[in-house]
N, C-alpha and C positions, 0 to 999 in steps of 0.2 A: 893717130889712129885713138888712145885712148881720151882724148877730148872728144873725136866724134861719134865714139861708141857711148859716153856718158850723154851726148847732145841727144842721141838717137834713143836712150832712155826716160830720157824726159820727155821727148817729142810723143813716146808710146804711152808712158803712163798719165798725161796731163788729161786726156780726154777721160781716162777711167775714174780721174780723182775728181774732174769736173764733175760725172755721172753720180758721185758719191754725192758729193756736197748738194746737185741741184735736188735729188732723191731723199734726202734726210730725212723727211717724214716717213717716208716709206719703209726706209730702214728701221727706224724707231718703233714703227707700227709691226716690223715682223719681229723686233726683239721683245717688245712688249707681248704679242700673241704667241711667241714662241715660249716665254715664262709661263703664261697662263694655261697652256697645253700641258705644259710640263707638270705644274701645280695641278691641274685636273686630273691626268692619268697618273699620276703617283699614288702608287698601291693598288689601282686598278686590277681588277682579276679580268682580264680580256675574255677568256673561255666563258666566265658567266657573262658577262657584257653583251658578245655575242648571241650568246641564246638567249638573250631577254630580248633582243633586236629583232632576232627570225622570228620568236612567238608572239611578237607585236601582233595587235588587231588592227589594222591599217585602215579598215574602213572609217573608222573615227576622223582619221586625217580629212575626210572628204569635207561634212561638216565645218570643222575647222578651217580649212583653206575657204569654204564660203563668206564666213562669220568675217575674216580677216579682209575680203573683198569688200564686204560691207564699210569695215572701216576705212578701206584707202577710200571709200568714193565719198564716206564721210569728211574723210582728208580732203578731197577735192570741192566740196561743199565749201570747208572751213575757208580754204585758199580762196575760192572764187569770193567771197566776202570780204577778204581782205583786199584784193584787187579790183574790186568794183568802183572805187574810187579811181583807178588809173583807165581800164577797160572794161566794160561790163561784157562778160565771156560765160556763155552757157557751160553748165557742168560735164555736158557730155562730150565738149570741145577741150575742156579742161582734162579730163580723166586720163587719156594717154601721156599727157606732159607729165603728169605725177606719178604714173606708173614708170616712164623712161627714167623719171629721177631717183625713184628707188632702185631700177635696175642699175645705173650708176653708182649708186652708192654699194651696191652688194657686188660689182666687178673692177672698179679702179679706187684706188687710196685716197685717204684723205677727205672722204665726203663728197667727191670732186659730182657726185651725180645732184647736188645741191645748184652747182654752176651750172651743169650739162640742161636742166630742167629749164634754168632761168634762159640758157641760150636757146631751148628749143620754143618758148615761150615767144623771146622776142622774134623769131621766124615766123612763126606763126599767127602771132597776133601783134608785133610792134610794141610789148611792152619792154620799156628800157632793162637792161641784164640789171642796173644797179638799184631801181626800184623794186623786183621783183626778188631780188636776193634779201632787200632788207624785209620785205614780208617772210621769206624764208626763215630765215633769221628768228622773225616774232615767232612762228609757227614752230620752231625749236624750243625757244624759250618758253612756251605755255606747253609744251610738251616736257619740259623738264619739272616745270611749276607741278603739274599733276601728279607728275611721277612722286616728288616729295609731297603731294598731298596722299597720294596712296599710301606713303610710308607711315606717315602720321595717323593717318585713320586706322590703319592695321596694327600699329604699336601695341595697342592696349591688348589684343586678342593674338597677334603672331608677332612676338618680339625680335626684335632684328638682330643677327647673330653681331657680336660685339666688333668682330673684326672689321664690320663694316658703316659703323658708326661716325666714324672720323670721316670717311668718303661722303656720307649724307650730311654733315655739316659742313663739310666745304662746299658741295655742291649748292646747298642752303642759298648759303652767303653770296657766290656767284649769281645763282639766279635773280635772287632779289635783287641785289646791285641792277644787275643789267635791266631787269624791270623798271625799279626806280630811274634809270637814266633814260630808257625809251620812254616813259610817263612824261617826264621833265621836257623831255626833247618834243615829244608830241603836242605839249600843252603849253611851250613858251619856242615855238620855233623860231621867231623874229629874235628875241634875246638869246636863245645858244647859237644862232645864225652869226649873229654880231662877234662872239667868243670865237666862233670857228671862224671868220674871215680873218679877225686879229691873228689868230694864228697860222693862218695859212700865208697871210701877206708877210708874215716876220720869219717865217721858217724855210718857207719853200722859193726855188728860183721863179723869176718872173714868169719865165715862159710855161710854169707848170700849172700855175696858179689857176687863169678861168675853167680849166679840165676839173682843176679839184673843186672849187668853187661850184660845179655843175653836180656833182656829186651828193654834194650835201643837200641839194633841193632836192633830187631825186630819194634821197634817202628820209626825206620829211615826208616825201609822198606817200611812200613804203607804209609810215607809221600812222596816214590818216585814221585809220578804223580805230586807235587808241583815243581818239579825241570826244569819242562817243560812247557814254554808260552802258549805253542798249548794246552797242556792238561789242563792247570790251566782255559784256556778262556772255553774248554768244559766242565769242571765240573760245570763253572760258569753258562755259557749258559744254559746246561740242567736242571741245578736245577732251573733257571728261567721257563723255560719251566714246568716243572713238578708243579711247584706253579701255574701257571698261569692255569693249567690243572685243580687242585685242586680248584681255585675259581671259575671254569666253572661249577664244581660240584655246590657248593655253588647259582650260578646263575641259576641252572636246579632245586635244589629243592625250590629256591624263589619262582618260578612259579605255587606250589603246594598250595600257602597261598596268604591269599587278601594284599599284598602289592607290592611293586616295588621299587627300589633304583637302583643307577646305577653301571655299573659294577667296578667302581673306588671305589665305598663304600663297594662293597664286596672284593676287593682287600685289603682295611684297615681292613675290619673286619678277614678275612684268614690271615693277619699278625700279629695283635694284639691278637689273638684268639692262635695262634702257639706260641707266645711269653710266653703268660702266662701259656700254658702247661708246660713250662721248670720247672714251680714253682711245689714242693713238691705237692703231691695230691694222692687221692685213685687210684686204677688202671681203666685206661680207661678217667681219667682227668674228673673225675664226680666235677662241679663246677668251676675250672679253666677255663674249657672250654666256660661253660655257662656264666658267670659273665660278661664277656668283650664282648662277642658277643652280648647280649642282649644291652649293654650299648653304643655299636656303633651304633646299629639297631635304639634306641631309641632317640638317640643324632641327628640322621636324620628323623626325625618325625615318626618314625614306633611306634604304639602303645604298652607298655608294653605285654598283652597278645598276642597279633599276635609275637612279637618278641621271646618272651619265647615260644611259640610253634613251631615256625620255630626252633631257634636254638636248643630245644630237640630233635626236628624229625631230624633235619641236625645231630647231635652229633650220634642219631641211627643209622642211614644209613652210617655214617662213621664208627662206631664200628663193627656193626653186621656182614656185609657180609665177611670183610678181616678176623674176628675174628674166624667165623664160616671154612674159607676156611683153615686158618691157622689151625685153629683145624684139620682136614680132613690131611692137609699135614704132621702134627705132628703124627697124628696116623699111617700114612704111612709109616713115618721115624721110628717110633718104630716097626713096624713091620720086617721093610728093614734090621735095627739094630740085631734084634733078631732071623733072618733067619740064616741057616746053611751056605749059601754059604760064600764062603772068602771074604774080600775086594779086588775089581782090584787094579790092581800097581798105577793106581794115585790117589789113596785113602791112600797111605803108608803116616803115619804121618812126617812131616818136622821136627817136634819139640816137644818135650813132654812136651806142655802146662797143666797144672793141670786143670783135669774136675772141673765147680763149683758144689759146694757141694750142694747148695741151692738156688731158685730165689729169697726168702723171706729176 
């Protein structure tokens, strides 16, 4: 009987242990968000915080949301320019896919919205997931470089709080190294491909080699836009315009609260906040969005209660509209997918990428 009880205990706990192992990123994100929330709320006068939130002039949220969607449209245009070497897609057709991706990032862990976006794009336009994911990574790389540019441009006028200097240094090294690697692959795909093939043929089982070799080819296709100096400049300039537009949303929302800082300070806040959101966190960047935003504002003389109320409302204004619209587009996508009409010719898959089994 003791043996049977022990066996039962093992069989009952095994699924739970497996769940924890499979979702370690989720639990790490929960831990990071919890620590960040503790830091953000430490010493906060909750009564004063809620009073400021209640008294805010929420009419300023409307122009902020509008300018944010202008930035999302610009993001769509940028992605279209990266994808045009694979399949030319009108911005109007691509916009819902981008919004679905942002919705996915807001409700699923580990930025699963990026995979969701590529999956929806493959179903709609036939673009291989591996190729489109490469362009998504490229987008994030340029976003990170622009955030670092914002930091260095604003430093003479809005010094970075000392606690964040090391973080910015680490991100600078990572993003610059990634850009150098991508440029090297785009400039010398044949040479890098030979090195890649040599490693695959020696390190992987024979049955896996054909699929892995094919992934590199699609990865190179996704980097095609880096081979043109003109396109490289357009991607960088459009990325700057996108983040200036998003900072403008920060500026509009600021007017709903009883404080004022310069646009340069808001550029610094935008940069530090979005660099922080690359860290593991819960879906929607809870905590990792708030701690750096509050810290930057307090470093420039904004009281903790005001800085916290502004950052919380700003986060909701960034999260809720695009999540709601993305959910609507996703519902329409499900209905479209489940319809009886056959796929049009331009949606014939270009490659048999594997469907994602799960977003968690």
